[in-house]
C-alpha positions, -999 to +999 in steps of 0.1 A: -722-212+563-699-219+534-665-235+538-641-233+510-614-260+504-585-251+482-559-274+469-526-261+458-501-277+435-469-260+449-432-260+439-417-282+467-384-262+463-403-230+474-422-244+505-410-213+526-424-189+500-458-207+500-459-207+537-453-169+536-482-165+510-503-185+533-497-164+563-505-133+543-539-146+535-550-156+570-557-121+582-571-109+547-597-136+550-606-125+583-605-088+573-635-097+550-655-115+577-642-150+570-627-174+594-594-190+582-588-227+593-552-224+582-529-241+556-519-278+555-484-281+541-469-312+526-454-335+550-458-372+542-466-386+508-469-360+480-444-332+486-462-307+463-498-307+475-509-281+501-545-274+514-563-244+528-598-241+543-618-209+552-655-204+562-677-173+554-712-171+571-730-172+537-726-175+499-731-139+498-704-129+520-681-150+504-690-135+470-685-100+484-650-113+497-641-125+463-650-092+446-636-071+472-602-089+474-597-083+437-595-043+446-580-045+479-543-034+480-531-060+506-549-090+485-533-078+453-499-077+469-504-112+482-514-124+445-486-105+431-462-123+457-473-157+446-469-148+410-434-133+415-421-161+434-439-188+414-445-209+445-479-220+432-479-242+403-517-246+400 
C-alpha cells in the first residue's frame, strides 16, 4: 500500500476554486483504483496551505494512475481548471 501526501500552497483568495479542484480529483483517484482520503483546507494558522492524501494498493498501481491521468480527458480538465483559475501557487 502506498499513501501519497500532497502539500499545496494555494491562493487564499481563491479557496472556493481550490475546493472545487479538490472535489474534481476525489472521484478521479477512485476511477483509477485509489482511495482518496480527502482534502484538508486552511482553517487555523497559515491561510495558504492545503493538504491531500490518497492511497493506492501498490507502487505499481500508483505509477499506472500517474501515467494514465496524463491521458485521461477528465484529469486533463482538472489540471486545466487549476491552471486557468491559478488557485494553486505551488
